[in-house]
Residue, then its C-alpha position, 0 to 999 in steps of 0.5 A: x364714848x371713845x372708839x379705839x382703832x388699833x391700826x397695824x401694818x403687816x409684817x415683813x415680806x421678802x419684797x419689802x426687805x429688798x426695797x421693791x415696789x410691791x403694793x399690788x403684788x400679793x406676797x406672803x409674810x416672810x418668817x421674820x414677818x410671822x415672828x413680828x406679827x406673832x409678837x404683836x399678837x402676844x402684846x394685844x392678847x389681853x386687850x378687848x378687841x371687838x372685831x378684826x379687819x384687813x386688806x385682802x392681800x395675803x400679807x395682811x390677812x396672815x398678820x391679822x390672823x396671827x394677832x386675832x388668834x388669841x381673841x378667837x376672831x376671824x379677819x374680815x377683808x375690806x378691799x378699800x384697805x389694800x395697798x397703793x398700786x404702783x402700776x408698771x413699777x410693781x416688783x422693781x427696786x427704786x434704782x430700777x424705776x429711776x433708770x427705766x422711768x426717770x421722768x415719771x419717777x421724778x414727777x411722782x417723787x415731787x408729788x406722790x399725792x396727785x401723780x401716779x405711775x402708769x397703770x397705778x394709783x396716786x395718794x388721792x386714789x388711795x384716800x378715796x377708797x380707804x377713808x370711807x372704809x375706816x369711817x364705816x368701821x368706826x361707826x359700826x364699833x362705837x365705844x369698842x376696840x377694833x383692829x385694822x391691818x393694812x399697808x404702809x402707804x395706805x396707813x400713812x395716808x389715812x393718818x395724814x387725813x384724819x389728823x389734818x396733815x398735808x398728805x403730799x409729804x406722807x412718804x417723807x415725813x411718816x414711816x411705818x415699820x413692819x408689824x408696827x402698832x398705831x393707836x387712834x382714839x375717836x370721839x366720832x367718825x371724823x375727830x381722831x387723836x393719835x395715841x401711839x405711832x409706829x411702835x414696834x416695842x413688841x419685837x424690837x427694843x429701839x425704833x428703827x433708824x431711817x433708811x431709804x424706804x423707796x424715798x430719797x428723803x433719807 
């Protein structure tokens, strides 16, 4: 029996639009973000969803609530689903970080999986807390559809791990648009198949073009 994970990034915020590091900064959705989440809610309104989980950040709880409204479900928060903490980079743009913490940024840009900003987390830290949460959700909802709302880096790291990708390149090779939908089917808690990735057709008629997104890759 297949368990389906509907894995969603939160909608847009003012800080995400400004290309700022805002992993642990607790900001609300912008009007645009609420519109994006509401459109996804319409898209999923007729899909059977057994439960809704989210990170404890305002932007994820609000996104989850807008989607869950049609299903009369309340989001259950899980701290392990929160976004990566950028430490003393929080609230700064990439250009500001490069100017103030050039050597540290260069090391992180080369290997964000094992290098963390001072006071923050690396990719390994995020996977260590997020993957057990995802596994427990899958185990608790065998054969059902379940919605999980999380964050850009956290989702990319989880997908990398579940599909066996080299997570060292998660920032450069995987993208997550605001309020995008990813679908993963599980035969068991560790064997997953990616069915849909970074889809925003509920509010846009074409995929977003690559942009900086806090990375020099593009």
